[in-house]
C-alpha angles and dihedrals in degrees: 000000000000109000097184113144117225123191111228117205113222098186132056116250094175116130109177110225114253089235090059092052090047093051092047093047090049091048091052092048094047092045093049090048091050092051092049090050090052091051091048093050097042121354093206090055089052092052092047092051090050089049091051091048091052098046091046098047097035085059094046097041100041090038091056093047090048091060088067088055093044093050090047091054090046091048088230113191099194101059110070093116095036090052091052091055088050090051088059090068087072088081088058094056095086089059091053092046092051090050090051092051091051091049092049091049092050099038092121090061096063111013112089094201092067089070099046126063111226114177092192093060102025093101089066104021103062124114101236093051092044091053093046098048095045095047091047098044096043093041093051092047090050090049093050092049092046092053091047091052091044092054091050090051088050088056088052090056091051091048091050091053089052094249125139119249106241116239090233089062090054089050091047093052091048091050091050091047090054092052091046093053090050093050092046090064090054097044093045090047091054090050091051093047098046103035101035115013096041090061084075097038094178090062122079130176132176088201097057100074094051088045091055097050094042090053088046090059088045094055091040091059090045089055091049091052091053093048093046092050095052103030103037095095096039094053093046095246099112094120090058093053104058125148091275092058093050088048089055092049090047090053090054090051090049092050094047093047088057093044092049092050089047091055090045090056092042089061091056093041093053092054092046102048094040090047096231106163090166089070097051094080090082096050104035098065092047100047111012116030142023129015100321107066096081090055093042094052092042088056090049092051095046097043102038121359101050093043090049091054099044094041088066085081113094091197092055093048092051092051110084096206095046092045090050091049090056089047091055088052089052092051092049093047096049091045089053089049091054087053090053092048094051112033102053090056090062105021106025095167098046117081095185130040119205101314097220088061089070088069088070087078086067090056093056093043092050092047091051093051091048091050093052092046092050091051092048092052089060104041140049115271094240133048111245091202090059093043089053089063087065096055093103091052103048144358115263127208122200113232111207 
């Protein structure tokens, strides 16, 4: 048995650099100004940019948080510091919830189905039911994640007092993680249906919801790689983020890039072998004809194909900066893909919405980084509940 002793910090020593706060504050201010400018110039452009922001960062934020639940269910031993970074996204959830509320309040300003009566789809596509199901599904997911994080912080308090973490608490957290993963698939599916697919109400796909939540996990891991690469030393978790850990995260990115491309192709394959020409109207303008294919394929290359190729390199995956660079490319590519999925449904002949609206992505990114930094200033850089899973593998020493 490995008898290596590892010192476990029980207090946060993280002091975010003033420059980081300044950059994030500036990003939020510039992004908010860009969104206001888009609304002032063309209200529909403003709503569409807000919709893009939400679908992009709901995927990234919830996807990152979900990895903590996934690793809990899998009883992963190598993720105590990675899980704690993921826990920090919890402070970003109010921003996502506020964006969802605004989108639900303004749904008639961007959703074509609100202006056309369709008896075949009215049972699902009606505003009161849309509002109710999204508030309930998102709210319940937020609550489940909040309880999971709270229980892990409770384990931290026990650890700090020198008490053992009861096995029943580990079982309870694992059970909650299982329920959270299950509910995530439902909540993310509802987001994909209501905020992306419903913009083309005549189109339906059983593959699209899984595609959205798989790519959410993909971007969530990419965001965690970036945060781990640039915050590991500052939060006093450098020894938990060695080359082997970045190699593991890179392997997850590699696997999810392949899975995402497989689901992308499965959507096309289903239409082809079932001979469903009535479903091609959603795909053809984005990837085959007109003004959109260059953007659509650029997003595919940036978000999936190039990362899949370069992540074959073991050396690259073990290098934090190089791994993080690929992760930034993934985030940019998937964000561009969300743009391609949303805009042609509402503005098929306009390649570019109001350009200043794109700055709103900076506001959400800055708010997410600030949320994680605020969380990390208050809590220990590793999860004691996850460290306790390692007690049979090595001796642990509390570092006060």
